[in-house]
C-alpha positions in Angstrom: 50.3 39.3 41.2 49.0 37.5 43.9 46.8 35.5 41.7 49.9 33.5 40.0 51.0 32.3 43.2 49.7 28.8 42.8 48.0 29.2 46.6 45.4 31.5 44.7 44.7 29.4 41.8 41.1 28.9 42.8 37.8 28.4 41.5 35.8 31.6 41.5 32.2 30.3 43.1 30.8 33.5 42.4 30.6 32.5 38.7 27.7 30.6 37.2 29.2 27.1 35.8 28.3 26.5 32.0 25.8 23.8 31.7 26.9 20.4 30.8 26.3 18.9 27.8 26.0 14.8 27.2 28.9 13.8 25.2 28.1 12.8 21.6 28.2 9.4 20.6 30.6 8.5 17.8 29.3 8.1 14.5 30.4 4.7 14.6 27.9 4.2 17.2 24.6 6.3 16.5 21.6 4.4 14.9 19.1 5.0 11.9 16.2 2.8 11.2 16.9 -0.3 9.0 15.6 -0.9 5.7 12.7 -2.6 6.8 11.6 -0.3 9.6 11.4 2.8 6.2 10.0 0.2 3.8 7.1 -0.9 6.8 6.5 3.1 7.6 5.9 3.7 4.0 4.0 1.2 3.1 1.6 2.0 6.5 1.6 5.9 6.2 1.5 6.3 2.2 0.6 2.5 0.9 -2.2 1.7 3.4 -3.9 5.4 4.6 -4.5 7.0 1.5 -5.9 3.4 -0.7 -8.4 3.0 2.6 -10.1 6.8 0.7 -10.2 5.7 -2.5 -12.9 3.3 -2.2 -15.3 5.3 -0.1 -14.6 8.1 -2.5 -15.2 5.8 -5.8 -18.7 4.5 -3.9 -19.6 8.4 -3.9 -18.8 8.8 -7.1 -20.5 6.1 -8.7 -23.9 7.0 -6.4 -23.6 10.7 -7.9 -23.3 10.0 -11.3 -23.2 6.5 -12.3 -19.8 6.3 -12.9 -18.4 3.0 -14.4 -15.7 1.1 -12.9 -13.8 1.1 -16.6 -14.0 4.7 -16.8 -12.9 5.4 -13.0 -10.0 3.1 -14.1 -9.0 5.1 -16.8 -9.1 8.6 -15.2 -6.9 7.1 -12.9 -4.5 5.9 -15.1 -4.3 9.5 -16.4 -2.8 10.5 -13.4 0.2 8.6 -14.4 1.0 9.4 -17.7 2.5 12.9 -16.3 5.7 10.6 -15.0 6.9 10.5 -18.8 8.2 14.0 -18.3 10.4 12.8 -15.1 11.5 10.0 -17.5 12.0 12.3 -20.9 14.1 15.0 -18.2 16.4 12.2 -17.2 17.1 11.0 -20.4 15.6 7.3 -19.4 13.3 5.4 -22.3 10.0 5.1 -21.3 9.4 1.4 -21.6 12.6 1.0 -19.6 15.9 -0.7 -20.7 15.6 -3.5 -23.3 16.6 -6.2 -20.8 13.8 -5.9 -18.2 11.1 -4.1 -20.8 9.6 -6.9 -20.3 8.8 -7.7 -17.1 7.9 -4.4 -16.2 5.3 -4.7 -18.8 4.2 -7.4 -16.8 4.5 -5.9 -13.4 2.0 -3.5 -15.4 -0.3 -5.6 -16.9 -0.9 -7.7 -13.7 -1.7 -4.5 -11.2 -4.0 -3.4 -14.2 -5.4 -6.8 -13.8 -5.9 -6.7 -10.0 -7.4 -3.5 -10.1 -9.6 -4.6 -12.7 -10.8 -7.9 -10.4 -11.3 -5.6 -7.6 -13.5 -2.9 -9.5 -15.3 -5.9 -11.1 -16.0 -7.8 -7.3 -17.6 -4.5 -6.1 -20.4 -4.8 -8.6 -21.5 -7.9 -6.9 -20.1 -8.0 -3.4 -20.0 -5.7 -0.5 -17.2 -3.1 -1.4 -15.7 -3.6 2.3 -15.7 -7.6 1.7 -13.8 -7.2 -1.4 -11.3 -5.2 -0.8 -11.0 -7.6 2.8 -10.6 -11.0 0.3 -8.4 -9.2 -1.9 -6.1 -7.8 1.0 -6.0 -11.6 2.6 -5.5 -13.1 -0.5 -2.5 -11.0 -1.4 -0.8 -11.3 2.2 -1.2 -15.5 2.2 0.1 -15.4 -1.5 3.0 -13.4 -0.8 4.3 -15.1 1.9 4.0 -18.5 -0.1 5.4 -17.2 -3.2 8.6 -16.0 -1.3 8.8 -18.7 0.4 8.9 -21.0 -2.6 10.6 -18.7 -5.2 12.8 -16.3 -3.3 13.6 -18.9 -0.3 12.7 -15.6 2.1 12.0 -16.7 5.7 9.8 -14.7 8.3 10.4 -14.9 11.9 7.9 -16.2 14.2 7.0 -12.9 15.2 6.0 -12.1 11.8 4.3 -15.3 11.3 1.9 -14.4 14.4 1.4 -11.1 12.6 0.5 -12.4 9.1 -1.3 -14.9 11.0 -3.4 -12.6 13.4 -4.1 -10.1 10.2 -5.7 -12.9 7.9 -7.7 -14.1 11.3 -9.1 -10.3 11.8 -9.9 -10.3 7.9 -11.7 -13.5 8.1 -13.3 -12.1 11.1 -14.7 -9.0 9.2 -16.2 -10.8 5.8 -16.8 -14.5 7.5 -21.0 -13.4 8.0 -21.2 -12.4 5.0 -19.6 -15.6 3.2 -21.9 -17.4 5.5 -24.9 -16.0 4.0 -25.1 -16.8 0.4 -28.1 -17.2 -1.0 -28.9 -19.8 -3.4 -29.4 -19.9 -7.1 -28.1 -17.1 -9.5 -27.8 -14.2 -6.7 -25.4 -16.6 -4.9 -23.3 -17.8 -7.9 -22.9 -14.1 -8.7 -21.6 -13.5 -5.2 -19.4 -16.1 -5.1 -18.1 -15.2 -8.6 -17.0 -11.8 -6.9 -15.1 -13.2 -4.0 -13.2 -15.2 -6.5 -12.6 -12.2 -8.5 -11.2 -10.7 -5.4 -9.0 -13.3 -4.7 -8.0 -13.4 -8.2 -7.0 -9.7 -7.6 -4.8 -10.6 -4.6 -3.4 -12.8 -6.5 -2.2 -10.8 -9.3 -1.0 -8.1 -6.9 1.3 -10.4 -5.0 2.5 -11.8 -8.4 3.3 -7.8 -9.6 5.0 -7.3 -6.4 7.0 -10.3 -6.7 7.9 -9.1 -10.2 8.7 -5.6 -9.3 11.1 -6.9 -6.8 13.0 -8.5 -9.6 13.5 -5.2 -11.7 16.9 -3.4 -10.7 17.7 -0.3 -13.0 17.8 3.1 -12.0 14.8 4.5 -13.1 12.7 1.8 -12.0 9.8 3.2 -9.9 8.9 6.0 -12.6 9.3 3.9 -15.1 6.5 1.4 -13.8 4.4 4.0 -12.8 4.0 5.3 -16.5 3.7 1.8 -17.5 0.5 1.2 -15.5 -1.0 4.0 -16.8 -0.3 3.0 -20.2 -1.6 -0.7 -19.8 -4.4 0.4 -18.0 -5.4 2.8 -20.8 -4.8 0.4 -24.2 -6.7 -1.9 -22.0 -9.4 0.0 -20.3 -10.9 2.0 -23.3 -11.8 -0.5 -25.6 -13.3 -2.1 -22.9 -15.8 1.3 -22.0 -17.2 1.5 -25.2 -17.6 -2.4 -25.4 -19.2 -3.7 -21.8 -20.4 -0.1 -20.7 -21.6 3.4 -21.2 -19.3 6.6 -20.7 -20.8 8.9 -18.7 -19.8 12.5 -18.1 -20.3 13.7 -14.6 -22.2 17.5 -14.8 -21.2 17.8 -10.6 -18.4 18.9 -9.0 -18.8 16.1 -6.1 -18.3 13.4 -8.7 -15.1 15.0 -10.2 -13.8 16.0 -6.8 -13.7 12.5 -6.1 -12.4 11.5 -9.1 -9.7 13.5 -8.7 -8.9 12.3 -5.5 -9.1 8.8 -6.7 -6.3 9.5 -8.8 -3.7 11.2 -6.7 -4.1 9.0 -3.6 -4.1 5.5 -6.2 -0.8 7.2 -7.4 0.8 8.2 -3.9 -0.3 4.8 -3.1 0.6 2.7 -5.7 4.8 4.4 -5.5 5.1 4.1 -2.0 3.8 0.6 -2.1 6.2 0.0 -5.1 8.7 1.7 -2.8 8.5 -1.0 0.5 8.0 -3.8 -1.1 12.1 -3.5 -1.9 13.1 -3.0 1.5 10.8 -5.3 3.4 9.4 -8.8 3.0 6.4 -8.7 0.2 3.8 -10.6 2.6 4.5 -8.2 5.5 3.9 -5.5 3.1 0.6 -6.9 2.1 -0.2 -7.3 6.2 0.7 -3.3 6.6 -1.4 -2.1 3.7 -4.5 -3.8 5.8 -4.8 -0.6 7.7 -6.8 -0.2 4.4 -9.6 -2.0 5.7 -9.4 -0.3 8.7 -9.7 3.0 7.2 -12.8 2.6 5.1 -14.4 1.0 7.7 -14.5 4.0 9.4 -15.5 6.1 6.7 -18.1 4.0 5.6 -19.7 4.9 9.3 -18.8 8.3 9.5 -18.7 9.6 5.9 -21.2 7.5 4.1 -23.4 6.7 7.1 -23.6 2.9 6.7 -23.9 0.7 9.2 -20.5 -1.3 10.6 -21.2 -4.9 12.1 -19.4 -6.1 15.3 -17.8 -8.7 13.5 -16.4 -5.5 11.6 -15.2 -3.5 14.7 -13.7 -6.8 16.4 -12.0 -7.5 13.1 -10.6 -3.9 12.7 -9.0 -4.1 16.0 -7.2 -7.7 15.5 -5.7 -6.3 12.5 -4.2 -3.1 14.3 -2.8 -5.3 16.8 -1.5 -7.5 14.1 0.1 -4.5 12.3 1.5 -3.3 15.3 3.5 -6.7 16.2 4.4 -7.2 12.8 6.0 -3.1 13.2 7.7 -3.5 16.4 9.5 -6.4 15.6 11.1 -5.4 12.4 11.6 -1.6 14.5 15.6 -1.9 14.9 18.1 0.5 13.7 21.4 -0.3 12.1 25.3 1.4 13.2 26.2 4.1 10.7 29.4 2.5 10.4 28.3 -1.0 9.8 25.9 0.3 7.1 28.8 2.0 5.4 31.0 -1.0 6.1 
């Protein structure tokens, strides 16, 4: 045949050539997000954004039916108790292994104290200012505690983001601090800010305690213990310090349910994120809660937002962008496997 002669073995230009596909990279050269990147993204999307809705929804529940703060905390803790079913199905002890049970309960107690201080602070201080002081103090305390106890250093970009985020919070809360009144009213206002600061300190301590826990069912165990410890401490305090209220309108029940679900999602995501990234960076990314709360305060609650609030929110968002961009990196899959 003529086609068998070498002279006739020419390419057929009448047929379209198959599309060229780019060569795939070897498995050892492919990248995937690093642990720090995963932790910060989870803290931003699953921790800070849902938590920003908790404050406005809590205020809506209070305005609709005057729901006490301890009763709202009890309702929030009830959403944590069904996690006991997950522990039972997995055959894990509800209170954790005996050797770490004390630290797990301490973590739950610190978180309950943090939220209790926050709820007490908003009774005498504007909710946005209380949340701002709490988040700012948790960031600063987490950075200092990590340096002193864990000897964990931060890069220059991380420190720049931390300082910028703290500056943004000062811009937001500064005008309110400068207008404290003298006398009893000013004393109660100052006490509210002190409680908010203590709430942030308790939160940072709780995050460091959680980082020291290492057992298979750590996350569901501490989530269940939070609900258990919160109920044990809040139920007696509700009947002694406050008056229980049974909401009778759908808005209040909807707000309570939303607070419980969003707070549980935020709790789980923050607990996961702090095992992947530096606690101070996680707390700094959680400042997005303040920005979300300010937006809801203006668009949903129709409350005024000062120009300093907008300026501070912009500084906070810029600082979060710096921290996130600095920690956005990838790891070689081959290196990870090694």
